[in-house]
N, C-alpha and C positions, 0 to 999 in steps of 0.2 A: 801727186805726179799725174801726168796725162797718160791716158791709155789709148793706144792706137790699134784699131781693128781693121783688117783688110777684108772687104766683102767680095770685090770683083776686080779684075784687072783688064783694062782696055787701053789701047794705044790711040788716045784721042786727045788733042790739045785743048778742046773745049769742054772737057769733062769737069763737072762741078764737084766741090768738096763740101760735105754736109757736116756742120759742127753743132754741138748742143751747148747752149748757154746755161746760165744759172736757173733760168725759168723753164728749162727743158724745151725750148723752141728751136726748130731747125732753121739754119741759114746756109744758103748756097754761096760758095766763094769760087771765083774763076782763077785758076792757076795759069800763069803765062808759060809759054814753052811748048815745044812740039813733041818731047819725049818723056813726059811725066805720066805716071800711072795713076788711074782714077782710084782714090781712096776716100772712104768716109771716116773722118776724124771725129771721134766721140770724146769730148772733153768733159770730165766729171767736175762738178762744182767744188771749189775749195772751201773748207770749213775752218773758221777761225777757232783757236783753242778757247775753251771755257775758262773763265776766271771768276773769282768770288768778289771782285771789286764792286759790282753793283750792290751785292748784299752788304758789303762793308759800308758803302756810302749810305744805304738805307738805314742800317743800324746806327751809324754815326749821326744821321739826321734826327733820329729818335733817341739820342743818348740820354736826355733828361728823363724820358719815360722809363728807360732801362735802369737808370740810377734810382728812381723812386721804387721801381719794382724790386731792385736788389735790397734797398733799405727795408721795405716792408717784409720781404722774405727773410732777411736777417732777424728782424724783430720777432716775426712769427716763429722762426726756428728756435730762437732763444727761449721764448715762452714755452714751446713744446718740450724742449730739453729740460727746462726746470720743472715742468709738470710731471714728467716721467718719474715713477718711483725709483729710488736708489736701491741698488742691490750690492751685496758684499759676497765675496767668495773666500771660503776657508779651505785650505789644502792640507792634507796629511799624506805622508809618503811612507811606504813600507819597504823593508829590505826584501830582496828576493829570497824565497824559501830555500832551505837546505836541500840539496839534491840527495835522493835516496841511492843506496848502494845497489849494484847490479851490473850486468854486462853492458847494457845500453849506455848508462851514464859513464862507465869507464871508457868505452869507445869514444864517446863524445868528448870526454876530457882529453884523450890522446889526440883527437883531431884538433881540439882547441889549442893544445900546446904547439902544434905545427903551423896552423893556419889562422889562428886568432879567433875572436868571438864571432865573426861573420860566418865561419864554417860551422860553428856550433848550432846556430839557428837553421842552417841549411841541412845539416846532418839530422837534426831532430825532425825536420819536415820530411826528409827522405825515409827515415825509419818509422814515421808515423807516431812518434812519441809526443805527448803533450806535457808541457812543463807545469809545475805547481803554480806558477804565476798566472797562467791562463785559467787554471782551476780556480784560483782566488778571484779573478775578474768575473768568471761565470757565477760564482757564489754571490758576489757583491751585487750582481745584476738580477738576482733571483727574486721572485715574489715573496719568498719567506723573509728575506732581509727587508724588503720594502714594507711589508706588513708590520714588521717589528718597529720600524721607524715611524710609520703612520700612527700606530697605536700609542707609542710613547710620547710623541710630540703633538698629537692631535692635529695632524696635518689636513685631515678632511675639513676641519673648521678653518684652518689657516688658509688653505687653497680654495675654500668655498666650493668643495666638491661634494655632491650628494651621494655619489657612489664611490666605492673604494677603488674601482678600476680607473676612474678619472684621477683620483689622488695618486695612484701608482704612476700613471702616465705623466702627471705634472712633476712628480718627484724624480722620475727618470730624466725628464728634460732639464731639471735643475741640478742633476748630479752628473759629474764627468769622471769616469773611471777609465784609466788607461795604463798600459804597461810598456815600459821602454824595452825595445827588442834587444838592444845591445847590453844594457846594464841589468835588466830584469827588475828595476825598481817600479813599484806600483804606486800610482798617484790617484788620490781620491779627492775630488773637489766638489764642494756643495755651495750653491748660490742661494741666498735668501735675503729678505729685506732686513732681518735682524742679525747683526754680526755675531752676537752670543749664541743664537740658535744655530747659525751656520756652523760654528766651531763645535757645538755640542752634537750636531748631526753627523759631522765628519768623524768625531770620536766614537759615536755609536755605531757607525759603519764598521770600525775596527773591532769593537766589542762583539757585534753580531757575527762577524767573520770568524773570530776566534772561537765563539761558541758553536757555530755550525760546523767548522772544520773538525772539532773534537766529537761532535754528535754524529756526523755522517761519514766518518772515516771508514774506509773499506779495506784496511790493511789486514794481513794475516794475524798479526799480534792482537788486533782488536777482536777478530773473530774468536781467537783462542781465549782471550780474556772474558768474552761474553759466555763462552761455553763453560769455562771454569767457574764463573760466577753462578751460573745456573746449577752446575753440579755441586757447588759448595752448599747452596741452599738445600738441596735434596739430602746430601750427606749430613748436614747439620741437623735436619729433622730426624733422620735415622739414628744419629748419635744421641739425641735427646730422648728418643723412645727407649733405646737400649739402656741408657743410664737410668732412666726412670724405672724400668722393669727390674734392673739389677738392684737398685736401692730399695724398691718395694719388697723384693724377695729377701734381701739381707735383713731388713728391718722386721719383717714378719717372722722369720725363722732365727733371728739373732745370729746370723751367719756372717761374721765380719771377715774372717779369713779361715776357710775350712782347713787347709793344711796345718796352719799354726794352731788352730783350735783343737784339731785332732791330736796333735803331738802333746799339747798341754794337758788335754783331758786324759790321755793315756798315762802320762806321768802322774797326774793327780790320782787316777784310779789305782795305779800301782802303789802309791804312797798310802792311800786309804786301805788297800788290801794288806799292806804290811802292818799298819796300826791295828787292823781288825784281827789279824792272826795273833799279834802280841796280846791284845785284850782278851781274846778267847783263851789263850794259855793262862793268863792271870786269873780269869774267871774259874777255870777248871781247878787250879791250885787252891783257890779260896773255897770252893765248894767241898773239897776234900777235908778242909779244916773246920769250916763253919757250916752252919745250916743255911737253908735258902732264905730264911727270914732275917739273916744277919744284914746289918747295914752295909758292910763292905761288899758282901756278895751281891746285894741288890744294886749298889753303885756300879759294880763291874758289869752286871747284866745290862744296865741302862747304857753304859758306854759301848758295849758290844752292839746292842740294838741300833744305837745312833750311827755307828760306823757302817753297819750293814745297810741302813737306810740311805746314807749318803752314797755308798758304793752302788746301790741299786739305781739311784737317780742318775749317777754318771753313766752307768751302763745301759740305762733305758730298759730295764726289765719290766715286762708287763705291758708295753706300748708298741708292739710290733705292727708294722704297716702304717703307722701314723707319722706324718711329717710335721704336724703342728705341735708346738710345745705348749705346755701348760702356761697359764698366765704368770705363775709364780716363779717359773724357771728362767734363769738368766742366760743359759747356754744350752745348745742342743745336746742330746745324749750321744754316747758313742755309737749306739746302735743306729741312730738317725744320720750320723755323719756320712756314711757311704751313699745313702739315698739323697741327701742334700748336696753332696759333692758333685753329682752328675749335673743337676740343674744349675748349681752355682758355677761350675766350670763353663757350661754352655753360655750362660748370661755374661759371665766375665769375658769369655772369648769374643762374643759379639761386640761388647763394649770396647774392648781393646782394638778390634778390627776397625770399627768406625772411628775411633780416635786416631789410628794410624792413617787411614784414608783422609781424614779431615786435615791432619797435619801436612801430608804430602800435597793435597790440593791447595792448601793455603800457601805453601811455598811456591808452587807453580803459578798460582794466581798473582802473587806479588811480582814474580819474574815477568809474567805477561804484561802487567801494568807498566813495568819499567820499559819493556821492549815497545809497547804501544806508544809511550811517551817519546821514545826515540824516533819512531816511524811517522808519527803525526807531524805534518808541517807546522812549524811554529810561526806565529805572527809576530814579527819584530818591527817595531815602529822606528822609522828613521827620523821623521819630522812630526812632532806632535801638532795637531790642529790648534791654532790660537785664534782669538777674536781679531778679525781684520780691522784696520783703521782706515784703509783706502778703499773707495768704492771701485767696483769692477764694471758697473753699468749704471747709467748710460754714458757714452762718450760725447759729452756736451759740445766740445769744440768741433768734433767731426760732424755732429748733427747740424751745428750752425753753419759750417762751411758748405756741406752738401745741400742744406736747405737754401742757402743764398744762391748757389750755382743752379739749383733747380728752378728757383724763381727767375733768374736771368734767362734760362733756357725757355721757360714758359713765355716770358716777355718777348723774346726774339721770335718764337713761333707765332705769337699774337700779332706782332708787327708784320711778319711775312704774310700771314693769312689775311690780315686786314687789307694789305696792299693789293693782293691778288683779288680779293673780293671787290674792291673799288674799281679794278680794271674790267670787271665783268660788265657787259652791257646791261643797263637796267631793264631792257625789254626781253632779256633772256628768260625763257620759260622756267628754267631751273632756278634762277635767282628769284623770280616771282613766287614760285612754289615754296622755296625755302623761307622767304620773308613771310608768307602767309602762315606757314607752320609755326615759325618763331613767334609771330604776333598772337596766334591762337593760344600757344602754350604759355606765353607770358600773361595773357589775360586770365587763363584758368588758374595759374599759380597765384596771381594777385588776388583773385576771388577766393581761393582756398586759404591763403594766409591771412586774409582780412575778413573774418566772418561778420555778417550784418545781423541786426535785430529783425524782429518780425515786421515792424513798421517800415524799416529801411528797405527790406526786401519787397514789400508791397509797393513802395514809391518807385523803386527801380523797375519793377515789373510794369507799373503804369507808364513810366517814362519810356520804357522800351516799347510798349504797345503803341504809344503816340509817335515815337520816332521811326517806327518801321515804315509807315507810308512815305515819310519824307525821304528815307533812304531809297525806297523803290522809285519815287519820283525823280530823285537826283540821278539814279542809274538810268532811267528811261531818257532823261534829257541828255545824259552823256552819250547814250547809244544813238540818239537822233543827230547829235553833233558829229559823231563819227561817220554816220551814213551820208550827211551833207558834205 
């Protein structure tokens, strides 16, 4: 649209109007009439809308060149796609871990019943609670798991990594571990050139996760189980010492059961005492009838002496203050039973105490192990990793299509640049400088790519020496022609 600007107003019939044409030159125009106002009309040049028709015509004129470029690009893309090593991806999926008991999970479950699974993730974020699935993902991405896989499958040799850090980085790039926020299912994907190794590595991820979850569990049942395990070892040692001391004492003093032995020995002593009284009465009656040298009297005296000796052995006469038995005695004497009973009771009490403590700790230890197994998140496999039969990389069709399109684009840019280059004036200093640089670089590259022998280099140097004056003479003649 034309824009009109009023600069001054005069009531003159011969006032001129200044207009601006497309070349921005001013022209004076006389307006007829006696009552017109003098105005300078400034008319802006109209611009025609830009179209791509010239470019389309240019590309259509060079359609054969573009077709050849597309064919070459397609062939090159196919060759590149075939040369890229094939990769396979094996995927295993894990069920979401069981939620642990507590107020927080109960509240989340109540919110889930009302508003669905979406509110569960929101509530867990608001409460600052981390799910076991996120814990599993963190463990799978740890250096401990990566080091286990690297050492088992010798990935430093497979990835050609001199350092274990580079091998871990390459393994992390080829491993894809994710958790579905809604369902909680954990996916573990491993990419490798060997399909069997990819499946084995995915299964090893699950095995390492199961081992580490049990090893680094921080539940209260685990801490209790560790404490009871350590306490059991101490109590077991004390029980062994007490039992050994008790057995040594009982073996050394032939003290099997002091109360039972005391009762039996008292009964035996009473029996011997009765037999001794009867034998002494019989001996007295025989001495009244017969002389001391009589056979029956002497037999009765021997019987009385033997009963008295046995009674003295049971009673322990003549060995006061000694706890040790003679080597020939099978049981301790009655006099030693009270002294042995004190030590025996003490050792027996210590042994029974250690046995009771050991039994109680063993029961608690088994209960703690059961509770720990309940609290530790279990790794349950939903889909087992199998050897893939279909490659996951490279997408050869896409590479061929994109390569062809890129070749066509490069051809179009070449045509456009060549056309604009040809339109530039040959005497333009920028074009002259660009040609000079291009020619110099081309000569240097050709000289570098085609090395010469020692003789050829001498010949070239000699020819270059003899051709330099000619070049200077030609340049001088050219300068004289330009001056003329």
